[in-house]
N, C-alpha and C positions, 0 to 999 in steps of 0.2 A: 633231489628233494629240496624244496625251498626251506630255508631256515629263518628264524626270527633274527632281526638285527640285535636283539637283546639276549640271544642265547649265549651260553657259556662257550668258551673256545674249546674246552675239553668235551669230547663226545661221551654221552652217557652210555651206560651198558644197555645194549638192545633189549635185554630181558627186563629192564626197568621202565621201558617206554610204555605209555598207555595210549589208547586211541580215543580221540575226541571227534565228534561229529559237529560240523559248523554249517549253519544255514545263514547265508548272507544275501543281501539284495542291494540294488541300486534302482531307484525309481526312474522310469522313462515317462515323461508326460505324453499323454495321448489326448488329442483334441477332436472336437467335432462341433458342428453347428446345426441348429434346427430351429424351427419356429413353433410357437404355441399361440393360440387365439383364445383369450379369456376376457373377462369384464374388467379385471383390475390386476395390479402388480402382485398382490398376495396370492391370488388364484393362479397367476402365471408361474410363480415360483413353485407352488404346490404341484402344478401339472408337470413342470419341467423335472422336478424331483422324482415324481412317480414314473415318468417316461424313462429317466436314466436308471432308476432302480430296476425297472422291469426289463430294460434292454440296453445295457451299457455298451453293447457292440456298436451302437451308433457313433461312438467315439472311435474313429478309425484312422486318424492322421497322427501317427507317432512322430515324435521329435527326439530322436536318439542323441542328438548333440546337446540336448538340454537335460541330460541326466542329473539327478541330485539325490541326496540322502543316502550316500553309501553307508551301509551299516551291517553289523552282525546281528541277525535276528535272534539266534540262539546258539549257544555252545553247550553241548551235553556229552555225557559219557554213557555208553551202554544203554541207550534209550531211556535214561533216567530223566528226572526233572532237569531243566536247563540250569547250568552253573552260572551262566551269564545270559542276559537277554536285553535286547534293544540297546546295543552299544553303538553310539553314533560315531562315525568316522569322518563326517563332513561337517565341520564347524559352522559353515554358512547356511546349512539347511537342517535344522533340528528335526528329529523324528516327528512326524505328524500323525495323529494329534499328540501322541506321546504323553506319557504320564508326567514328565517334568514340565512340559509346556502347559498341560491342563492345570496342574497344580499352581503354576505361576500366574496364569490368567485368572484362575479362581481367587487366589489370594489378593491379586491386584484389584480385582473387581470388588471384593469384599472391603478392602482397605479404602479404596476411593469412595465407595458408597458410604462407608462410615464417616469419612472426612466430610463429604458433602452434607450428610445428615447432621453432623455436629455443628456445621456453620449456620444452619438454618436457611430459610428462603432458598431452597434448592433451585428454583427457577432463575435465580441470579447467576447460575453457573451452567449455562447451556452447553459449553464445550465439554465439561465434565460429564453432563448427562449424555451427550452424544458418545463420549468415550465408553461409558458404561453400556450403552446399547450396542456399540460395536463389539465390545468384549463378549456380550451375550450372543451376538451373531456368530462369533468365532467358536463358541462352545455349543451351538445348537445341535451339532451332530453327535456330541458326546454326553450331554447332560440333559436329563429330564427337566422340562420347564424353562429352559433358557430361551427358546424361540417364543414361547408365550409371554415371558417377561419382556423380551425385546419389543414385541408388538404392542404391549401395554404401555410403552413409553408415550405413545401418541394419544392415549385415551385416559390416562390417570393423572391425577394431580402430582406434580413433581415430588413433593415431600413423601407422599404415600408410596410412590413408585420406588424412590431411592431406598426407603425402609424395606420394601419387599425384596429388592435386589440384594441389599445387604444381608438380610436374614437367609435368603435362598443361597447366596454364595457361601456364607459361613457354614450352612448345613451341608453343602457339598464337599467341604474340605475335611481332611482327617481331624484337624484341630476342632472344627465345629461339630464333629460327631457324625458326619455323613460318610461318604464313600472313601 
């Protein structure tokens, strides 16, 4: 029976031992390629998303040597609520999307938007505007409204857009009163 490297050298009384269930995972990337025919890039992305959601089996080229994100999904006792969940064991591949990652991107997005808004003339900071849009694209699978805000970058005035991004990001965080 494997033991923990941190276990005491003295064996515990077998009557004192409890049984814990562990669910663990390591992600194996699976790739696939296909084509879509549409009028524009936004429609192409929407069609590709719909196709993958309806039939993810089209991804059929596994890459087992590229495994990542070794983690303990849950540790529980007697089918009770998990005592531990989402414990990352791979420091180079944080859990995706993961609550810590989501919180960090939201906080960074809110702070950067607040900084750009406070400087005035947001159009003078195109790299920061691009970073905000990139952050929103990272969050689009997890957060309501992120994809809409990312798309609005090209149609709204920079100052108004930055203000919307800031308000939205703060509303999504625990501090801002959101999720």
